[in-house]
N, CA, C and O atoms as a GROMACS GRO file, in nm:
protein
  592
    1MET      N    1   2.123   5.164   4.030
    1MET     CA    2   2.068   5.123   3.902
    1MET      C    3   2.151   5.010   3.843
    1MET      O    4   2.274   5.008   3.857
    2ASN      N    5   2.086   4.919   3.777
    2ASN     CA    6   2.160   4.813   3.708
    2ASN      C    7   2.196   4.860   3.567
    2ASN      O    8   2.151   4.966   3.523
    3ASN      N    9   2.275   4.781   3.497
    3ASN     CA   10   2.324   4.820   3.365
    3ASN      C   11   2.211   4.849   3.267
    3ASN      O   12   2.217   4.945   3.190
    4LYS      N   13   2.108   4.765   3.269
    4LYS     CA   14   1.995   4.781   3.178
    4LYS      C   15   1.927   4.916   3.201
    4LYS      O   16   1.894   4.986   3.105
    5GLU      N   17   1.906   4.951   3.327
    5GLU     CA   18   1.843   5.079   3.361
    5GLU      C   19   1.934   5.196   3.323
    5GLU      O   20   1.887   5.297   3.270
    6LEU      N   21   2.064   5.183   3.351
    6LEU     CA   22   2.159   5.287   3.315
    6LEU      C   23   2.161   5.310   3.165
    6LEU      O   24   2.155   5.424   3.118
    7PHE      N   25   2.170   5.202   3.090
    7PHE     CA   26   2.173   5.210   2.944
    7PHE      C   27   2.048   5.280   2.892
    7PHE      O   28   2.057   5.373   2.812
    8ALA      N   29   1.932   5.236   2.939
    8ALA     CA   30   1.805   5.296   2.895
    8ALA      C   31   1.797   5.442   2.936
    8ALA      O   32   1.747   5.526   2.860
    9ASN      N   33   1.845   5.474   3.056
    9ASN     CA   34   1.842   5.611   3.106
    9ASN      C   35   1.931   5.702   3.021
    9ASN      O   36   1.892   5.814   2.989
   10ILE      N   37   2.050   5.654   2.986
   10ILE     CA   38   2.142   5.733   2.902
   10ILE      C   39   2.078   5.759   2.766
   10ILE      O   40   2.079   5.872   2.718
   11VAL      N   41   2.024   5.655   2.705
   11VAL     CA   42   1.964   5.667   2.572
   11VAL      C   43   1.845   5.763   2.575
   11VAL      O   44   1.830   5.849   2.488
   12LYS      N   45   1.760   5.748   2.677
   12LYS     CA   46   1.641   5.833   2.689
   12LYS      C   47   1.679   5.977   2.718
   12LYS      O   48   1.628   6.069   2.655
   13THR      N   49   1.767   5.997   2.814
   13THR     CA   50   1.804   6.132   2.856
   13THR      C   51   1.874   6.208   2.745
   13THR      O   52   1.851   6.328   2.728
   14LEU      N   53   1.959   6.140   2.668
   14LEU     CA   54   2.033   6.206   2.561
   14LEU      C   55   1.959   6.205   2.427
   14LEU      O   56   2.013   6.249   2.325
   15HIS      N   57   1.834   6.154   2.427
   15HIS     CA   58   1.748   6.154   2.309
   15HIS      C   59   1.815   6.084   2.190
   15HIS      O   60   1.825   6.141   2.082
   16ILE      N   61   1.861   5.962   2.213
   16ILE     CA   62   1.930   5.885   2.109
   16ILE      C   63   1.829   5.787   2.048
   16ILE      O   64   1.766   5.711   2.121
   17SER      N   65   1.814   5.789   1.917
   17SER     CA   66   1.719   5.701   1.849
   17SER      C   67   1.772   5.557   1.844
   17SER      O   68   1.890   5.532   1.870
   18GLN      N   69   1.684   5.465   1.812
   18GLN     CA   70   1.723   5.324   1.802
   18GLN      C   71   1.827   5.303   1.693
   18GLN      O   72   1.920   5.224   1.711
   19ASP      N   73   1.813   5.372   1.582
   19ASP     CA   74   1.912   5.360   1.474
   19ASP      C   75   2.048   5.411   1.521
   19ASP      O   76   2.151   5.351   1.490
   20GLU      N   77   2.048   5.522   1.595
   20GLU     CA   78   2.173   5.575   1.647
   20GLU      C   79   2.235   5.479   1.749
   20GLU      O   80   2.357   5.462   1.752
   21VAL      N   81   2.151   5.415   1.832
   21VAL     CA   82   2.201   5.318   1.931
   21VAL      C   83   2.275   5.206   1.860
   21VAL      O   84   2.384   5.167   1.901
   22THR      N   85   2.216   5.155   1.752
   22THR     CA   86   2.279   5.046   1.676
   22THR      C   87   2.413   5.092   1.618
   22THR      O   88   2.513   5.021   1.627
   23LYS      N   89   2.414   5.212   1.560
   23LYS     CA   90   2.538   5.266   1.502
   23LYS      C   91   2.644   5.286   1.611
   23LYS      O   92   2.760   5.252   1.591
   24ILE      N   93   2.604   5.340   1.725
   24ILE     CA   94   2.696   5.366   1.836
   24ILE      C   95   2.754   5.236   1.891
   24ILE      O   96   2.874   5.228   1.917
   25LEU      N   97   2.670   5.135   1.908
   25LEU     CA   98   2.719   5.006   1.957
   25LEU      C   99   2.821   4.947   1.860
   25LEU      O  100   2.923   4.892   1.903
   26LYS      N  101   2.795   4.958   1.731
   26LYS     CA  102   2.890   4.905   1.632
   26LYS      C  103   3.020   4.983   1.635
   26LYS      O  104   3.128   4.924   1.619
   27LEU      N  105   3.013   5.116   1.655
   27LEU     CA  106   3.135   5.195   1.668
   27LEU      C  107   3.216   5.154   1.791
   27LEU      O  108   3.338   5.164   1.793
   28GLY      N  109   3.145   5.106   1.893
   28GLY     CA  110   3.210   5.061   2.016
   28GLY      C  111   3.250   4.914   2.013
   28GLY      O  112   3.276   4.854   2.117
   29ASN      N  113   3.255   4.856   1.892
   29ASN     CA  114   3.296   4.717   1.871
   29ASN      C  115   3.200   4.614   1.930
   29ASN      O  116   3.242   4.503   1.966
   30VAL      N  117   3.074   4.649   1.942
   30VAL     CA  118   2.971   4.552   1.978
   30VAL      C  119   2.906   4.513   1.847
   30VAL      O  120   2.822   4.586   1.793
   31THR      N  121   2.945   4.397   1.795
   31THR     CA  122   2.903   4.359   1.660
   31THR      C  123   2.803   4.245   1.656
   31THR      O  124   2.742   4.220   1.553
   32ASP      N  125   2.785   4.177   1.766
   32ASP     CA  126   2.690   4.065   1.772
   32ASP      C  127   2.548   4.121   1.761
   32ASP      O  128   2.504   4.198   1.847
   33GLU      N  129   2.476   4.082   1.656
   33GLU     CA  130   2.342   4.134   1.632
   33GLU      C  131   2.245   4.100   1.745
   33GLU      O  132   2.156   4.180   1.775
   34ASP      N  133   2.260   3.984   1.809
   34ASP     CA  134   2.173   3.948   1.922
   34ASP      C  135   2.193   4.044   2.039
   34ASP      O  136   2.097   4.085   2.103
   35ILE      N  137   2.318   4.078   2.066
   35ILE     CA  138   2.348   4.170   2.176
   35ILE      C  139   2.292   4.308   2.143
   35ILE      O  140   2.234   4.374   2.230
   36ILE      N  141   2.310   4.352   2.019
   36ILE     CA  142   2.259   4.484   1.978
   36ILE      C  143   2.107   4.487   1.989
   36ILE      O  144   2.050   4.584   2.040
   37THR      N  145   2.041   4.382   1.941
   37THR     CA  146   1.895   4.376   1.945
   37THR      C  147   1.842   4.374   2.088
   37THR      O  148   1.738   4.433   2.115
   38ASN      N  149   1.913   4.306   2.178
   38ASN     CA  150   1.864   4.289   2.315
   38ASN      C  151   1.932   4.381   2.417
   38ASN      O  152   1.924   4.357   2.537
   39ALA      N  153   1.999   4.485   2.370
   39ALA     CA  154   2.075   4.572   2.461
   39ALA      C  155   1.986   4.635   2.568
   39ALA      O  156   2.033   4.657   2.680
   40PHE      N  157   1.860   4.663   2.536
   40PHE     CA  158   1.771   4.723   2.636
   40PHE      C  159   1.719   4.620   2.735
   40PHE      O  160   1.671   4.656   2.843
   41LYS      N  161   1.727   4.492   2.700
   41LYS     CA  162   1.678   4.386   2.789
   41LYS      C  163   1.790   4.326   2.874
   41LYS      O  164   1.772   4.300   2.993
   42GLU      N  165   1.905   4.306   2.811
   42GLU     CA  166   2.019   4.247   2.880
   42GLU      C  167   2.143   4.329   2.844
   42GLU      O  168   2.190   4.326   2.730
   43CYS      N  169   2.194   4.401   2.941
   43CYS     CA  170   2.309   4.488   2.914
   43CYS      C  171   2.416   4.460   3.018
   43CYS      O  172   2.404   4.500   3.133
   44ASP      N  173   2.521   4.390   2.976
   44ASP     CA  174   2.630   4.363   3.069
   44ASP      C  175   2.731   4.477   3.064
   44ASP      O  176   2.715   4.571   2.986
   45ASN      N  177   2.834   4.470   3.149
   45ASN     CA  178   2.935   4.576   3.153
   45ASN      C  179   3.000   4.598   3.018
   45ASN      O  180   3.026   4.712   2.979
   46GLU      N  181   3.028   4.490   2.947
   46GLU     CA  182   3.094   4.498   2.817
   46GLU      C  183   3.010   4.574   2.715
   46GLU      O  184   3.062   4.655   2.638
   47THR      N  185   2.879   4.548   2.714
   47THR     CA  186   2.789   4.616   2.621
   47THR      C  187   2.777   4.764   2.657
   47THR      O  188   2.782   4.850   2.570
   48LEU      N  189   2.761   4.792   2.786
   48LEU     CA  190   2.750   4.932   2.831
   48LEU      C  191   2.878   5.008   2.798
   48LEU      O  192   2.872   5.122   2.751
   49GLU      N  193   2.991   4.946   2.823
   49GLU     CA  194   3.118   5.011   2.793
   49GLU      C  195   3.138   5.030   2.643
   49GLU      O  196   3.188   5.133   2.599
   50GLY      N  197   3.099   4.930   2.565
   50GLY     CA  198   3.106   4.943   2.419
   50GLY      C  199   3.020   5.058   2.370
   50GLY      O  200   3.058   5.132   2.280
   51PHE      N  201   2.902   5.071   2.430
   51PHE     CA  202   2.814   5.182   2.393
   51PHE      C  203   2.879   5.316   2.425
   51PHE      O  204   2.877   5.407   2.342
   52LEU      N  205   2.936   5.330   2.544
   52LEU     CA  206   2.998   5.456   2.585
   52LEU      C  207   3.120   5.488   2.497
   52LEU      O  208   3.138   5.603   2.458
   53ASN      N  209   3.202   5.387   2.467
   53ASN     CA  210   3.317   5.408   2.379
   53ASN      C  211   3.271   5.448   2.238
   53ASN      O  212   3.329   5.536   2.175
   54GLY      N  213   3.166   5.381   2.191
   54GLY     CA  214   3.110   5.414   2.061
   54GLY      C  215   3.050   5.553   2.059
   54GLY      O  216   3.057   5.622   1.957
   55PHE      N  217   2.992   5.596   2.171
   55PHE     CA  218   2.932   5.729   2.180
   55PHE      C  219   3.040   5.837   2.168
   55PHE      O  220   3.018   5.941   2.107
   56ILE      N  221   3.156   5.810   2.228
   56ILE     CA  222   3.268   5.905   2.216
   56ILE      C  223   3.308   5.919   2.069
   56ILE      O  224   3.328   6.030   2.020
   57ILE      N  225   3.320   5.807   1.999
   57ILE     CA  226   3.356   5.809   1.857
   57ILE      C  227   3.245   5.877   1.775
   57ILE      O  228   3.273   5.954   1.683
   58TYR      N  229   3.120   5.848   1.810
   58TYR     CA  230   3.004   5.906   1.740
   58TYR      C  231   3.004   6.058   1.752
   58TYR      O  232   2.975   6.128   1.656
   59LYS      N  233   3.036   6.109   1.871
   59LYS     CA  234   3.033   6.253   1.895
   59LYS      C  235   3.160   6.324   1.847
   59LYS      O  236   3.153   6.437   1.798
   60ARG      N  237   3.275   6.259   1.861
   60ARG     CA  238   3.402   6.327   1.835
   60ARG      C  239   3.476   6.278   1.711
   60ARG      O  240   3.568   6.343   1.664
   61GLY      N  241   3.435   6.164   1.660
   61GLY     CA  242   3.506   6.106   1.546
   61GLY      C  243   3.614   6.010   1.595
   61GLY      O  244   3.650   6.013   1.713
   62PRO      N  245   3.665   5.926   1.506
   62PRO     CA  246   3.769   5.831   1.547
   62PRO      C  247   3.898   5.903   1.582
   62PRO      O  248   3.932   6.006   1.524
   63LYS      N  249   3.968   5.848   1.678
   63LYS     CA  250   4.094   5.907   1.723
   63LYS      C  251   4.203   5.873   1.623
   63LYS      O  252   4.222   5.757   1.586
   64GLU      N  253   4.275   5.976   1.581
   64GLU     CA  254   4.385   5.955   1.488
   64GLU      C  255   4.508   5.912   1.566
   64GLU      O  256   4.542   5.971   1.669
   65GLU      N  257   4.574   5.811   1.515
   65GLU     CA  258   4.697   5.763   1.578
   65GLU      C  259   4.809   5.861   1.551
   65GLU      O  260   4.831   5.902   1.437
   66GLN      N  261   4.880   5.899   1.655
   66GLN     CA  262   4.994   5.991   1.644
   66GLN      C  263   5.122   5.909   1.654
   66GLN      O  264   5.132   5.822   1.742
   67PRO      N  265   5.220   5.933   1.570
   67PRO     CA  266   5.345   5.859   1.580
   67PRO      C  267   5.413   5.890   1.714
   67PRO      O  268   5.419   6.005   1.757
   68GLY      N  269   5.463   5.786   1.777
   68GLY     CA  270   5.534   5.802   1.903
   68GLY      C  271   5.446   5.809   2.026
   68GLY      O  272   5.497   5.813   2.138
   69MET      N  273   5.313   5.810   2.007
   69MET     CA  274   5.224   5.815   2.122
   69MET      C  275   5.191   5.674   2.168
   69MET      O  276   5.170   5.584   2.086
   70THR      N  277   5.188   5.655   2.298
   70THR     CA  278   5.150   5.524   2.350
   70THR      C  279   4.998   5.517   2.358
   70THR      O  280   4.931   5.616   2.386
   71LYS      N  281   4.947   5.401   2.332
   71LYS     CA  282   4.803   5.381   2.336
   71LYS      C  283   4.759   5.365   2.481
   71LYS      O  284   4.808   5.277   2.553
   72LYS      N  285   4.666   5.451   2.523
   72LYS     CA  286   4.615   5.444   2.659
   72LYS      C  287   4.506   5.338   2.668
   72LYS      O  288   4.431   5.317   2.573
   73VAL      N  289   4.500   5.274   2.782
   73VAL     CA  290   4.393   5.179   2.807
   73VAL      C  291   4.269   5.261   2.843
   73VAL      O  292   4.275   5.344   2.934
   74PRO      N  293   4.157   5.239   2.774
   74PRO     CA  294   4.038   5.318   2.804
   74PRO      C  295   3.985   5.286   2.943
   74PRO      O  296   4.005   5.177   2.995
   75LEU      N  297   3.916   5.384   3.001
   75LEU     CA  298   3.851   5.360   3.130
   75LEU      C  299   3.760   5.241   3.116
   75LEU      O  300   3.694   5.224   3.014
   76SER      N  301   3.755   5.160   3.218
   76SER     CA  302   3.667   5.045   3.205
   76SER      C  303   3.580   5.028   3.328
   76SER      O  304   3.618   5.059   3.440
   77ILE      N  305   3.461   4.977   3.301
   77ILE     CA  306   3.367   4.949   3.407
   77ILE      C  307   3.399   4.809   3.458
   77ILE      O  308   3.369   4.709   3.393
   78GLN      N  309   3.460   4.804   3.575
   78GLN     CA  310   3.496   4.676   3.632
   78GLN      C  311   3.414   4.645   3.756
   78GLN      O  312   3.380   4.530   3.782
   79LEU      N  313   3.383   4.748   3.830
   79LEU     CA  314   3.309   4.731   3.954
   79LEU      C  315   3.182   4.815   3.952
   79LEU      O  316   3.178   4.919   3.886
   80LYS      N  317   3.082   4.772   4.022
   80LYS     CA  318   2.959   4.848   4.034
   80LYS      C  319   2.987   4.984   4.099
   80LYS      O  320   2.921   5.083   4.068
   81GLU      N  321   3.086   4.988   4.189
   81GLU     CA  322   3.115   5.110   4.264
   81GLU      C  323   3.169   5.221   4.174
   81GLU      O  324   3.137   5.338   4.197
   82ASN      N  325   3.249   5.188   4.074
   82ASN     CA  326   3.309   5.292   3.992
   82ASN      C  327   3.231   5.323   3.865
   82ASN      O  328   3.272   5.408   3.786
   83MET      N  329   3.120   5.257   3.844
   83MET     CA  330   3.044   5.270   3.720
   83MET      C  331   3.000   5.414   3.694
   83MET      O  332   3.017   5.462   3.582
   84ASN      N  333   2.946   5.483   3.793
   84ASN     CA  334   2.900   5.621   3.772
   84ASN      C  335   3.016   5.712   3.733
   84ASN      O  336   3.001   5.798   3.647
   85ASN      N  337   3.132   5.692   3.795
   85ASN     CA  338   3.248   5.775   3.763
   85ASN      C  339   3.294   5.751   3.619
   85ASN      O  340   3.327   5.846   3.548
   86VAL      N  341   3.295   5.627   3.576
   86VAL     CA  342   3.338   5.595   3.439
   86VAL      C  343   3.240   5.654   3.338
   86VAL      O  344   3.282   5.712   3.238
   87ILE      N  345   3.110   5.641   3.363
   87ILE     CA  346   3.009   5.698   3.274
   87ILE      C  347   3.026   5.851   3.269
   87ILE      O  348   3.022   5.911   3.161
   88PHE      N  349   3.045   5.911   3.384
   88PHE     CA  350   3.065   6.056   3.395
   88PHE      C  351   3.185   6.100   3.311
   88PHE      O  352   3.176   6.195   3.234
   89LYS      N  353   3.297   6.030   3.326
   89LYS     CA  354   3.419   6.066   3.253
   89LYS      C  355   3.401   6.048   3.102
   89LYS      O  356   3.445   6.132   3.024
   90LYS      N  357   3.336   5.938   3.063
   90LYS     CA  358   3.320   5.912   2.920
   90LYS      C  359   3.224   6.011   2.855
   90LYS      O  360   3.245   6.051   2.740
   91LEU      N  361   3.120   6.053   2.926
   91LEU     CA  362   3.030   6.155   2.872
   91LEU      C  363   3.101   6.290   2.866
   91LEU      O  364   3.077   6.368   2.774
   92LYS      N  365   3.186   6.318   2.963
   92LYS     CA  366   3.266   6.442   2.962
   92LYS      C  367   3.353   6.445   2.835
   92LYS      O  368   3.363   6.547   2.768
   93ILE      N  369   3.415   6.333   2.805
   93ILE     CA  370   3.500   6.322   2.687
   93ILE      C  371   3.416   6.335   2.559
   93ILE      O  372   3.452   6.409   2.467
   94ALA      N  373   3.303   6.262   2.554
   94ALA     CA  374   3.220   6.264   2.433
   94ALA      C  375   3.171   6.404   2.399
   94ALA      O  376   3.167   6.442   2.282
   95PHE      N  377   3.135   6.481   2.499
   95PHE     CA  378   3.082   6.616   2.475
   95PHE      C  379   3.191   6.723   2.479
   95PHE      O  380   3.162   6.842   2.468
   96SER      N  381   3.316   6.682   2.496
   96SER     CA  382   3.431   6.775   2.500
   96SER      C  383   3.409   6.886   2.602
   96SER      O  384   3.428   7.004   2.573
   97LEU      N  385   3.368   6.848   2.721
   97LEU     CA  386   3.336   6.945   2.826
   97LEU      C  387   3.460   6.981   2.908
   97LEU      O  388   3.544   6.897   2.938
   98THR      N  389   3.468   7.108   2.943
   98THR     CA  390   3.572   7.153   3.036
   98THR      C  391   3.517   7.144   3.177
   98THR      O  392   3.397   7.125   3.196
   99ASN      N  393   3.604   7.158   3.275
   99ASN     CA  394   3.558   7.157   3.414
   99ASN      C  395   3.461   7.271   3.440
   99ASN      O  396   3.365   7.253   3.515
  100ASP      N  397   3.484   7.387   3.381
  100ASP     CA  398   3.392   7.500   3.398
  100ASP      C  399   3.255   7.467   3.340
  100ASP      O  400   3.152   7.504   3.399
  101ASP      N  401   3.252   7.398   3.226
  101ASP     CA  402   3.124   7.357   3.166
  101ASP      C  403   3.047   7.267   3.262
  101ASP      O  404   2.926   7.281   3.280
  102ILE      N  405   3.119   7.174   3.323
  102ILE     CA  406   3.054   7.077   3.413
  102ILE      C  407   3.001   7.147   3.537
  102ILE      O  408   2.889   7.118   3.581
  103VAL      N  409   3.078   7.238   3.594
  103VAL     CA  410   3.032   7.313   3.711
  103VAL      C  411   2.904   7.389   3.675
  103VAL      O  412   2.810   7.395   3.754
  104GLU      N  413   2.901   7.448   3.556
  104GLU     CA  414   2.783   7.522   3.510
  104GLU      C  415   2.663   7.428   3.492
  104GLU      O  416   2.550   7.464   3.527
  105ILE      N  417   2.686   7.310   3.437
  105ILE     CA  418   2.579   7.212   3.419
  105ILE      C  419   2.518   7.176   3.554
  105ILE      O  420   2.396   7.170   3.567
  106PHE      N  421   2.602   7.152   3.652
  106PHE     CA  422   2.551   7.119   3.785
  106PHE      C  423   2.477   7.237   3.847
  106PHE      O  424   2.374   7.218   3.912
  107GLU      N  425   2.528   7.358   3.828
  107GLU     CA  426   2.459   7.477   3.881
  107GLU      C  427   2.321   7.492   3.817
  107GLU      O  428   2.225   7.528   3.885
  108ASN      N  429   2.311   7.466   3.687
  108ASN     CA  430   2.181   7.472   3.619
  108ASN      C  431   2.084   7.367   3.673
  108ASN      O  432   1.963   7.385   3.665
  109GLY      N  433   2.138   7.258   3.726
  109GLY     CA  434   2.056   7.153   3.788
  109GLY      C  435   2.039   7.174   3.937
  109GLY      O  436   1.998   7.082   4.008
  110ASN      N  437   2.070   7.295   3.986
  110ASN     CA  438   2.057   7.332   4.127
  110ASN      C  439   2.144   7.247   4.220
  110ASN      O  440   2.104   7.216   4.333
  111VAL      N  441   2.261   7.209   4.172
  111VAL     CA  442   2.357   7.135   4.253
  111VAL      C  443   2.484   7.217   4.261
  111VAL      O  444   2.543   7.253   4.158
  112ARG      N  445   2.527   7.246   4.381
  112ARG     CA  446   2.652   7.322   4.402
  112ARG      C  447   2.766   7.223   4.401
  112ARG      O  448   2.772   7.132   4.484
  113LEU      N  449   2.858   7.240   4.308
  113LEU     CA  450   2.973   7.151   4.294
  113LEU      C  451   3.097   7.237   4.280
  113LEU      O  452   3.111   7.313   4.184
  114SER      N  453   3.188   7.223   4.375
  114SER     CA  454   3.313   7.299   4.366
  114SER      C  455   3.407   7.230   4.269
  114SER      O  456   3.388   7.113   4.235
  115LYS      N  457   3.509   7.302   4.226
  115LYS     CA  458   3.608   7.242   4.135
  115LYS      C  459   3.685   7.132   4.207
  115LYS      O  460   3.728   7.035   4.143
  116ASN      N  461   3.704   7.144   4.337
  116ASN     CA  462   3.771   7.038   4.414
  116ASN      C  463   3.687   6.911   4.416
  116ASN      O  464   3.740   6.801   4.401
  117ASP      N  465   3.555   6.927   4.434
  117ASP     CA  466   3.466   6.811   4.428
  117ASP      C  467   3.473   6.745   4.292
  117ASP      O  468   3.481   6.623   4.280
  118LEU      N  469   3.469   6.828   4.188
  118LEU     CA  470   3.472   6.777   4.052
  118LEU      C  471   3.599   6.697   4.025
  118LEU      O  472   3.592   6.587   3.970
  119THR      N  473   3.713   6.752   4.063
  119THR     CA  474   3.838   6.680   4.036
  119THR      C  475   3.845   6.549   4.115
  119THR      O  476   3.910   6.454   4.072
  120ALA      N  477   3.780   6.543   4.230
  120ALA     CA  478   3.777   6.418   4.307
  120ALA      C  479   3.702   6.309   4.230
  120ALA      O  480   3.740   6.192   4.235
  121TYR      N  481   3.595   6.347   4.159
  121TYR     CA  482   3.519   6.251   4.080
  121TYR      C  483   3.593   6.209   3.954
  121TYR      O  484   3.573   6.099   3.902
  122LEU      N  485   3.680   6.297   3.905
  122LEU     CA  486   3.753   6.269   3.781
  122LEU      C  487   3.888   6.201   3.802
  122LEU      O  488   3.952   6.159   3.706
  123ARG      N  489   3.929   6.189   3.926
  123ARG     CA  490   4.059   6.127   3.955
  123ARG      C  491   4.058   5.978   3.925
  123ARG      O  492   3.952   5.916   3.913
  124LYS      N  493   4.176   5.924   3.913
  124LYS     CA  494   4.193   5.781   3.890
  124LYS      C  495   4.155   5.706   4.018
  124LYS      O  496   4.190   5.746   4.129
  125GLU      N  497   4.083   5.597   3.998
  125GLU     CA  498   4.044   5.516   4.113
  125GLU      C  499   4.170   5.469   4.186
  125GLU      O  500   4.266   5.424   4.123
  126GLY      N  501   4.170   5.480   4.318
  126GLY     CA  502   4.286   5.445   4.396
  126GLY      C  503   4.361   5.566   4.447
  126GLY      O  504   4.438   5.557   4.543
  127HIS      N  505   4.340   5.682   4.382
  127HIS     CA  506   4.402   5.806   4.429
  127HIS      C  507   4.343   5.841   4.565
  127HIS      O  508   4.225   5.814   4.590
  128LYS      N  509   4.423   5.901   4.652
  128LYS     CA  510   4.375   5.925   4.788
  128LYS      C  511   4.260   6.025   4.794
  128LYS      O  512   4.186   6.027   4.893
  129HIS      N  513   4.241   6.108   4.691
  129HIS     CA  514   4.131   6.204   4.690
  129HIS      C  515   4.016   6.163   4.599
  129HIS      O  516   3.922   6.240   4.577
  130TYR      N  517   4.022   6.041   4.545
  130TYR     CA  518   3.916   5.988   4.458
  130TYR      C  519   3.786   5.973   4.537
  130TYR      O  520   3.787   5.927   4.651
  131ARG      N  521   3.675   6.013   4.475
  131ARG     CA  522   3.545   5.995   4.538
  131ARG      C  523   3.449   5.931   4.439
  131ARG      O  524   3.457   5.956   4.318
  132ILE      N  525   3.360   5.850   4.491
  132ILE     CA  526   3.257   5.786   4.409
  132ILE      C  527   3.148   5.888   4.377
  132ILE      O  528   3.101   5.959   4.466
  133LEU      N  529   3.108   5.896   4.250
  133LEU     CA  530   3.001   5.986   4.208
  133LEU      C  531   2.867   5.923   4.243
  133LEU      O  532   2.838   5.810   4.203
  134GLU      N  533   2.787   5.996   4.316
  134GLU     CA  534   2.656   5.944   4.358
  134GLU      C  535   2.560   5.946   4.240
  134GLU      O  536   2.571   6.028   4.149
  135GLU      N  537   2.464   5.854   4.244
  135GLU     CA  538   2.370   5.836   4.134
  135GLU      C  539   2.291   5.962   4.103
  135GLU      O  540   2.267   5.993   3.986
  136GLN      N  541   2.249   6.036   4.206
  136GLN     CA  542   2.170   6.156   4.181
  136GLN      C  543   2.251   6.262   4.106
  136GLN      O  544   2.195   6.338   4.027
  137TYR      N  545   2.383   6.268   4.130
  137TYR     CA  546   2.468   6.362   4.057
  137TYR      C  547   2.484   6.320   3.911
  137TYR      O  548   2.487   6.405   3.822
  138LEU      N  549   2.493   6.190   3.887
  138LEU     CA  550   2.502   6.142   3.749
  138LEU      C  551   2.375   6.178   3.673
  138LEU      O  552   2.382   6.218   3.557
  139LYS      N  553   2.260   6.164   3.737
  139LYS     CA  554   2.132   6.197   3.672
  139LYS      C  555   2.126   6.346   3.639
  139LYS      O  556   2.084   6.382   3.529
  140VAL      N  557   2.167   6.431   3.732
  140VAL     CA  558   2.169   6.576   3.708
  140VAL      C  559   2.262   6.607   3.591
  140VAL      O  560   2.228   6.687   3.504
  141PHE      N  561   2.378   6.543   3.590
  141PHE     CA  562   2.476   6.566   3.483
  141PHE      C  563   2.419   6.523   3.348
  141PHE      O  564   2.432   6.596   3.250
  142MET      N  565   2.357   6.405   3.342
  142MET     CA  566   2.304   6.357   3.214
  142MET      C  567   2.193   6.447   3.162
  142MET      O  568   2.184   6.472   3.041
  143LYS      N  569   2.108   6.496   3.251
  143LYS     CA  570   2.003   6.590   3.208
  143LYS      C  571   2.065   6.719   3.155
  143LYS      O  572   2.017   6.777   3.058
  144GLY      N  573   2.173   6.762   3.219
  144GLY     CA  574   2.241   6.884   3.176
  144GLY      C  575   2.309   6.870   3.040
  144GLY      O  576   2.303   6.961   2.958
  145VAL      N  577   2.373   6.756   3.016
  145VAL     CA  578   2.442   6.739   2.887
  145VAL      C  579   2.344   6.711   2.775
  145VAL      O  580   2.379   6.727   2.658
  146ALA      N  581   2.222   6.670   2.808
  146ALA     CA  582   2.123   6.646   2.704
  146ALA      C  583   2.095   6.773   2.625
  146ALA      O  584   2.058   6.767   2.508
  147GLY      N  585   2.114   6.888   2.689
  147GLY     CA  586   2.091   7.015   2.620
  147GLY      C  587   2.214   7.066   2.547
  147GLY      O  588   2.210   7.170   2.482
  148TYR      N  589   2.324   6.993   2.558
  148TYR     CA  590   2.449   7.037   2.495
  148TYR      C  591   2.455   7.002   2.350
  148TYR      O  592   2.553   7.032   2.283
   0.00000   0.00000   0.00000
């Protein structure tokens, strides 16, 4: 799937209204009105990532800065290959899901996923046990979180 299809699929599957999409994009620091208006027609990595980051803030609220904590670099969509994993991780964060919750979501979608498989999808890219999340698994996951 390309970014435009992914974006539309996320919005449709999670039942997000157009007003909410605009608010979420702005929370994700996508402020250009042309980009917001045309997000369903032209969606680059930056717009998709801004939407996902904004969705985390929309669902969980803004992150409070803690004294002495280092600021982590957010997961980023850099390659087509890692896109599903990044979307998966960001939705996991947005919905505050535990690994047990995710295994249950996949089981409800008739997909058997062991905890070892799950941790392979959640690992940092470059780790020797990292695995790419297949598109059909991302679709099952998004349908499952839509009910959350």
